[in-house]
N, C-alpha and C positions, 0 to 999 in steps of 0.2 A: 258088687262089693263096694263098700265105702272106702274112704281114705284111711288107711291103717294108722292108728294113733295109739301109742303105748303109754300107759300111765299106771302107777300104783300109789295108793294112799301112803304107803311106807316110804315114799320119796321124801316125805317131810317128817322130821323127828324134832323133839323138843330141844332147844338150846336156850341158854340164858339170854334175857332181853338185851344184854350189852354185847353179845357176840357179834362180830363184824360180818359174818357170813349170813346172807339173807335167806335162811332156810325156808321161811314161809312162802317164798315165791312159787314153789312147785305146787302147793295146794291152791294158792290164789290163781295161778295160771289155769289149773284145771277148772276152777270155778268160773273164770272168765270165758273159757272155751265152751263150757256147758250153757252159758247164758247168751251166747252169740250164735249167729247163723252157722258157724262152723260145726256146731253139734249135729246139724242135719246131714252133713256129709261124712262125718267121722264114724269109723268102726273102731270102737274102743277095745283095746287088747290089754290084758293084765299079765305082766311077766312073772316068771318064777325067779327065785334067787339063782344067780349064776352057779353052775356046777363048779366045784372047787378045782377039778382037774383042768378046767380051762384057764384058771388064773396062773398056774405054774408053767403054762406055755410061754408066757411073756415076763412073769415076775419070778424072782428066785424063791425056791421052797422055804428058805429061812425067813424071808420077809413076809411071805404069806402066813406061815405058821405063827410068827410073832404078832402079826396084825390080828389074825382070827382069835388068838388066845390071850390077848391083852398083855403081851410082853414087849410092846414097842417102847423104847426108852423115851424119857420125857423130852429130851432135846429133839428127838425125831418127831414127837407129837407136836411140839411147838413149830417145827418146820412145816407141818401140814396145816396148822391153824385149828386143829381139832383135838380135844381131849378124848382119849379112847373110851368107848363104852360098847356094850353088847348091841344097843340100839344103832350105834354108828356102823358096826359091822353088818348088821342086817340091812341097813339102808344102802350101803355101798354094794352089797351083793345084789340087791334088787335093781339098783340103778344100772349095774353092769349087765345083769340079766335082761334088763329092758333094752339096752342097746343091741345085744345079741338078737333079741326078738325083733327089734326094728329092722335089722339087717335081713333077717329071714323073711319078714313080711315084705320088705322092699323088693327082694328078689322074686317073690311070688306074684306081686301085683304092680311093680314098677316104682312105687313111692311109699315111704312110711316115715313117721316122725315119732321121736321119743320126747316126752315132756321133761326130760332130765338128760344127763350125759354130757360128754365133752370134757372129761377129766384128763386133759392132755399134759399135765405137769408130773404125773406119776411115773417114776422110773422103775427099773427092774428091781431095785433093792431098797427103794425109799419113796415115800410120798412127799409132796411139796405143793404149796400154793393151793390149799383146799382140795387137793387131788390125792386119793389114796390108792385106787386101782385104776389103771388106764383102760377105760371101757372101749375106747376106739381101737387100741391095739389088740385087746382081747377079742373083740368082735371080728376084726379083720383076719387075725390068725385062725380063728375058729371057722370063718367062712372058707378060707383056703383049705384047711384040713378036712373039712366036711365035703369038699368038692362043690360048694355052692357057687364059687367064682374062681377064676384062674388069674385074674388081674384086677387090682383094686387101686383106686385113686382116693386119697384123703385130701379133702379141700377144707383147710382150717382157716376160717376168717375171724376167729376170736382176736381181740386186740393184743393178746399176749402170744408170743411165739410158742408153738407146740413142741417144746423141747423134749418132753418125755416120749411123745409119740415118735418123734424123729429118732431118738436114741434106740427105742425098743424095736423099731422097724428098719433100722439102718441096714441090716444084713438080710432083710427079706426082699429079695429081688422082685417078687410078685406084687409088692405094694409100693406105690409112688406117693411120697408125702409132700404136700404143698402147703406152706404157711405164709399168709399175708398179714402183717401185724405192725404194731407201732415199734419203731426202731429203739426208742429210749425207755421202753417199759419192761416190766418183769418178763422173764427172768434176766438177771444181769448177765449171766453166762448162757448164751444160746448154744444149742446143739444143731448141727447142720441138717436141715431137711433136704430132700432131693431137689426142691426149689424153695428158696426163701425170698420174699419181697418185703423189705423193711421200709415202712412209710415214715415220713417226717412228722413230727408233732403238729397237730392242727389240721391235717388233711381232712377235707370235707367231701360232701357227696360227689361232686363232679369229678375231681381228680381220682378219688377212690374208684368210681365206676369205670373211668377211662382205663385205669390200670387193670382192673379185673376183666374188662371186656377184651383187652389185648392179650390176656393170659389164658383164660379158661378154654376157649375154643382150641387154641394151640395144644394145650395139655391133653384135652380129650382126643385130639387127632394123634398126638405123639404116644400117649400111654395106652390108648384103646382099652379102657377099663371095662370090665363086666359089672362093676359096682362102684358107685361113688359114695363115700361116707362124708357127710357135710357137717362141719362144726360151725353153727350159726350164732356164735357169741354176739351178744348185744352190748358188750362193754366198749364197742366202737362208738357208742352214742355220745353226743356232746355233753350230756348231763351225767354220764357215768362217773362215779368217784374214783375209779381205778383205771380209767382209760385216758389216752392222750390224743385220741382222734376226735373228729367233730361231725360225725354223721347225725342226720336228723331221723325222725320216724320215717319220713318219706324215702330217705336214702337207704335205710335198712330194708324197707319194703321192696325198693327197686333192686337191691342186692340179692335178697332172698328169691324174689321172682326170677331174676336173671339166672341164678344158679340152677334152680329147680326146672325152669323152662328149657334152658340149654341142654341139661341132661335128658329131660323128657323128649325133646325134639330129636336128640341123638340116639334115642332108644336105649339109654343107659339107666338102670335102676338106681335110685338115690335114697339113702337113709339119712335122715336129718336128726341131729341132737342139738340141744339149745345152747350149750356152752356157757360162757361167763356173762355176768351182768350184776352190777353192784350199785344199789341205790337204797337209801333208807326208806324211801317211799315205795313200799312193796307193790301197791296197786299200779303205779307208773311203770315199775320194773317188769311186772308180769305182763302188762300191756305191750311192752317192747318185745318180750319173748313171743307173745301171741301173734306178732306180725308175721313170723315164719309160717304159722299155721294158716293164717288168712291168705298169705301168698300161695301156699300149697293148694288151698281150696280153689283159688282162681286158676292155677295151672291144671289142676285135676279136672275141673269143669271144662276147660278149653280143649283138653286132649281127647 
């Protein structure tokens, strides 16, 4: 079996050229991975839209009903950064279904990656920051309810704190949430994860990795998860327009390799999602996201 990689063409929908969210990155990422050596090791999986019953395990029925049926108020739409459309609903359901499929595949073969996902700012009753449904929380709760795993660790290394995930999973004792992020970045109001590490503005490769290497092994030993869900946001990059950290391509590769390899060597299945990344140069941005997949390729071959 190859390295399970989840993708759907529906991850990309049409947005106005002036829209600040880089929607085309999902399509370009898939194209880059198809043209690279990664394609020879990947087993491409296409997800189904998430079952609606899974959404109300973490989101309120009122919020889900309003979102699915186009009754989200305009102020709430502005908070998410997206204008409601049927295409947007279909895309979000596919992305969330993709993360659920990624978790399932990771538990089957040890490692799996989604070419989307990481919508960690979505709350129980509201979307925020380009996040409408919290795919991480939905997938984690579904894995527990299905008996796929009894203990889960969320490793969120997006530059922004995973406030939605922290809030949604706060009372779920079987999930431990860890977020390492830029202290001064969005959201202004953080919600406490089980462990938060706030980094000062401008932290670069060396200090970042020193912190991660001191933390992750201890967490794996303490939490003893049967699954790690890894949010590999690339908005930690020095050139990202919404990030306050200073990682290089090499630093992101080192980070991703370390997380995947450490989990693999510990015998813990890991499901990766791409998280945030914001650059008007879509090819450069997709390349940064592709670093996760190439890191996984190396870890997969070595194991």
